[in-house]
N, C-alpha and C positions, 0 to 999 in steps of 0.2 A: 747269864744267858740260860734259857730253858732249852729243852730238847728240840722244841719246834723251830729253833733257829737254824737247824741243819740246812734247810733250803728256804729260809724265810724271805730271802731277797729274790727268789725265782718268781717270774711272772706266771701266774696261774691262768690257764685257758688252753685252748686248742688251736695250734697252728696246723693247718691242713694242706693237703695237696699232694699229688704224685703225678709226674708226667715229664714230658720233654720240654726243653727250652723253646722260646718263640722261634719260629722258623724264619721270620723276615724282619727282626728289629733292626733299626738303623744304629750304627755304631756312633753316630753323631746326632745331636738334637737338631730339629729344624731351625732354619735361620730365624733369629729374633728380629722383631721390627726395629728398624733403625731410623725411620723418618716419620715425621708427623707427630712427634712427641713434644709438646710444648714445654718450655722451661718454666719452672715454678720457683718463686723466691721463698727461701726458708728463713725464718726469723733467727737472729743471732742467738746462740746458746741453745738452739733447739736441734732435735734429731729427727730426720724424716723417716717414714716407713712407707713402702710402696704397697698399695693394695692391688692384688693380682686378680684378674677376672677368672672365674672358674671355667675350665674347659670340660669336655666330655672325657672322663678318665678312660673309659673303654676304648675310645679312638686313640687317645694318647699312647696307651699300652701297645697298640698295634702300629706304632711309629707313623701315625698320620701327621702330615706336615701342617699342623695347626699351630700358629704362633701363640695361641692362648695356653698351650701346654708348657710354654716357657715365657711367661709374661712378666718377668721381673722388671722390665723397663716400662711398664705401663704407668700412666701419668697421674693417677689419683693418689694424693699424698696427705697424710695426717701429720700434725706437728706435736711433738712431745715437749714438755717443759724440761728445763735443765734439772738434772738430778734423777730423772726417771731411769729405770733399769729394765733391761730386756728380760724375758722370762727364762727360767731354767728349762732344761730339756724335758720333753714328755718322756713317759716310761711305759713299760709293760705293753708295748705294741703287739697285737695279735692279729693276724690276717687269716681269714677263712673264706672258702669258696663252696658254693652249692650250685653245680652246673656252671652257668656263665655269670652268676651273680656273686659279687665279692663284697665282703664286709670287713672293715678295719675298725678296731677298737683300741684305745690307749688310755693312759692315766694322765691327768693334767699335771703341769710342773709343780714341784713343791717349793719353788723359790722364784724370786723376781716379781715384777709388777704384773697385774692381771693380763691375761691373754686376750688379744683382739681377734685373732684368727689363727688357724693352723695351716701349715704348708705340707703337702704330700710330695715326697720324692720317690720316683720309681725308676729302676734301671734294669738292663738286661743282664747285669752281673753285679756281684757284691760291691757296694760302695758307689755305683754309678747312679746318675740321675738323668740318663740320656733318653728316657721315655716320657717322663713327666716331672714338672717342678711347678706346682700350682697351689693356690690357696683354696681352703674350703669356704672362706667368707662366713665362718661360723665359729662359735666357741664350744660347740658340741664336741665330745671326745669319741665320736664314732662317725664313720663315713661308709656309704654303700654305693655301689655302681652295678649296673646290669649290662649284659651284652659283651662281656669281656671275652676275648678270644683265648684259645688254649695256649698255654705257655707257662714258663717259670719267670716270676718277677721278684725283684728285690726291693723292698719298700721300707721307707723311714718316714718319721713325722718330726717336724720342727714347730715350735710355738713362736708367735710373732705378736709384737705390740708396737707402739709408736717409738719405743726406744731401740728396737732392733729385733733380730731373729736369733733364736736359741740354737744350741748344739742339737745334733740329731738324737732321736730316740734309739733304742735298740733296732736292729734291722730284722724284719720278718720276711721269710721266704713264702711267697704266694704262688701256689701251683694251681692252675686252672685247667680242667680237663684231665685226662689220664691215659694217654696213648700207651697201650701195652700193659696197663695196670688197672685192675678192677677190684682190688682187695687191699686189706690192711697189710703193712709190711710184715716180714718175718721178725722173730724176736732178736734183739741185739744179743751179743755174747761177750764173754771174756771180761765181765765187770770186775775191776780191782779197785783198791783204795790205798791211799797213803795218808798218814796222819802225822801232823807236826803241831803239838799243842792243840789249839782250837781251830786249826786249819785242816780241812779234809779235801783231798783231791781225788775225784772219781774218774776212771777211764774205762772205756768199753770199745767194742768193735761194732761197726755198722752192720745192719742185717743184710744178708745176701738175698738174691732173687730179683725179679723184675720191678718190684715196687720199692723205691727208695724212701727212706724216712725224710720227712720235711721238718720234723722236730722230735724231741724226746721228752718223756715224762719221767721224773724221778719220784720214787716212792720210798718212804722210810717209816718203819714202825717200831714199837717197843717190844715186839715179839715177832717170831718168824711168820711171814705171810701177811702181816698187818701193814696198813698205810695210814695209821692214826696220827703220825707225827708230821708227815709231809706227803703231798700228792700234787705235784706242780709241774707245769710245762716250762722248759727252759727257753723255748722260743728260738732255738737255733739248731743247725744240723751238726754242730761241733760234737765230738765224741769224748770230750773231757769237760769236767765241771769242777770249779774250785769254790768251796764254801768256807768263809771265815767267821770267826766268833762263835763257833759251834760249842754248845754247852756240854758239860761233862755227862757221859752216859754211854750206853750201848745201843746201837742203831742197827736195824735189819733193813738193808737197802737193796732195791732193784731198779732197773731202768726199762722203759717200754718205748717202742718206736711208734710214730704217728704219721699218717698221711691222710689224703682226702677221704679215704674209705673207712677210716677208723684207726684203732690202736692195736698193736701187736700183743702177743703174750709177753710175760715178763722174762727178763734175762735171768741168769743165775743170781741167787741171793747171796750177799756177803754180809758179814757182821763187822761193823765199824765201831771200835771202842775209842772214845775220846777222853783224855785225862783233863782234869781241871788245871794241871800245871802247864804253863805256857812254855813253848820251846821243847827242848829235849827233856824227857821225863826223868826225874831223879829217882833212882832205885836204891839210894844209900839207906842203909838201916838193917835191922834184923828182921827177917821174915820167917815165920813159923806157921805150921799148920799140918793137918792130917794128909796122908797120901794113901793111894790104893795101888797095889801092884796088879799084874795080870790075873792073879788068883782072887782078887777082891780083898786081899789082906791089907789092913791099914796100919800105919805106924807114923812116928813123928819125923818131920822133914824140916831142916833148918838151913837157911842161907844167910850168911852175914856178908854184906856187900858194902863196898866203898867205890864211889864213882868219881872219875876225874874227866870231865868232858864226856866223850862218847865211849871211854874205856872204863871197864869195871873189873875190880879184883875183889877177892873175898874167900870165904871158906864154905864148905858144903858138908853136911852130915845127914846120915840116914840110919836111924836106929835099928831097923829090921835086919839090915845086913852088916851092922856095925861099921858103916862106911864113914870115913872122914877124908877130906881132900881139899886142896886149894883149888880155886876156880879163877878163870879169867874170861872176860866176855866184852861185848859191845852193846851199846844202846842206840837204836835208830828210831827217833820219835818215841812211841810208847812200847816198842818191841825190844825185849831184852833177850839176849842169847848168850850161852856160856858153854865152856867145856872144862873138865877138871883134869888135873894131873893124875898119875897112878895112885892107888891106895892099897893098903894092906888091912885086912880085917883083924879082929882081935886074936885070931888063932895064928896069925902070921902067914896065912895062905892066900895066895891069889893077888891079882892086880886087875884093874879095870879102867876103862875110859868112859867118862860120863858126859853126855851131851844134853843140853836143855835149851828150851826156848819158852818165852812167856810174853803175855800181853799185860801191860800195867794200866789199870784204870783207877785213878785216885789213890787209895791205900790198899788196893787189892791186886794181886798178881795171879794169873791163871796160865797154866802151861803144861808141858810134858817133859819128863826126863827119861832118857834111855840110858840104861846102865848095861854095858857089855863087859862081863868079867871073864877072865881066863885063869882058872885055878890050876892049870896043868904045870905051871912053872915049879911050884913047890909041893903041891898036894896030889898031883897025878890026876886031877879031874879034867873035865872038858869045859867047853865054852857055855856060858849061860847068859841070857838076855832078860832084863827086867824093864818093863815099861811102866813108868810111874806118872799118873796124872794128878795134878795138885792144884789147890786153891789156897793161897796164903794171904794173910792180912798183916800189915805192918804193926809191930808191937811197940 
């Protein structure tokens, strides 16, 4: 996997909108036609598909009692030969609004037999199709409607052919109008990450203010402030995102909020380090490298580690202070932390507690060790603290 896989499966595009939900949607669809539909004989071994007449989507979204908004029982039937397969689900649905005009775009299915038409589902809440369930009567992967009233709509797309109807695409939140909101959202906050092998979980908090986010954009770069590795809209209002199969590397990640009026400033930026090792990172081995204390002095630093599951034991040595100690620690994903037992330097004076933490990427460990020593026990001295930042490479 390359670095660009961090958000490779995210749908790029802009999901827009900010406003209040529809004020008068019906909680139930209008009554479907039940009479006047003639029976049609279907050949043995064949699968029928119903062709639905397209209604006015704008009227459907305003809960107009038009049976064409729910025309699954209409009587035009095509016959599929035995062995035909229904299409796979469409993908990457993006809904945008400009004033009262709405545009939906999506990607064609990647599996199944060719698509004959697409079905638009729209509801007043997530997962519902209580406002519309109608076909486009087209194989185009875009759809536009004008005169749509203000409100928040939850939209999905299904593909259809003579063998059947696919599963739904991702759900897009369509916000038309913007009562109380005339600007982009505030920036999200609190972006954090958790890494386990090649799986990265990102979490953040929604922006405050009167303009709610209708989607989020994830940006990732090879250096701070860049978005050269990923710049993609996730297409939902969820404040978590899980990416799998992420390639080994260091990523600088931010998240932005989106609504009908634009996108926010970026959240805090975090550094996400992904190891090429799947699952818990193994830190077993001898790690050596230069270290620098708070005075800028450098000296050799060595960790000899042995890992058993998430537990780590080993030894620690630091030549500048003539330190040597046993260590014990834990590993969570690619994060290694440890603390040492007491030590005595070569003069027999003093004892100390050493705490350290590091991030492991491939064969490199970066982190900080804090050494707090108390030489008062035998040498009459005071407390001293040494902060050591290190970069080690496995030997």
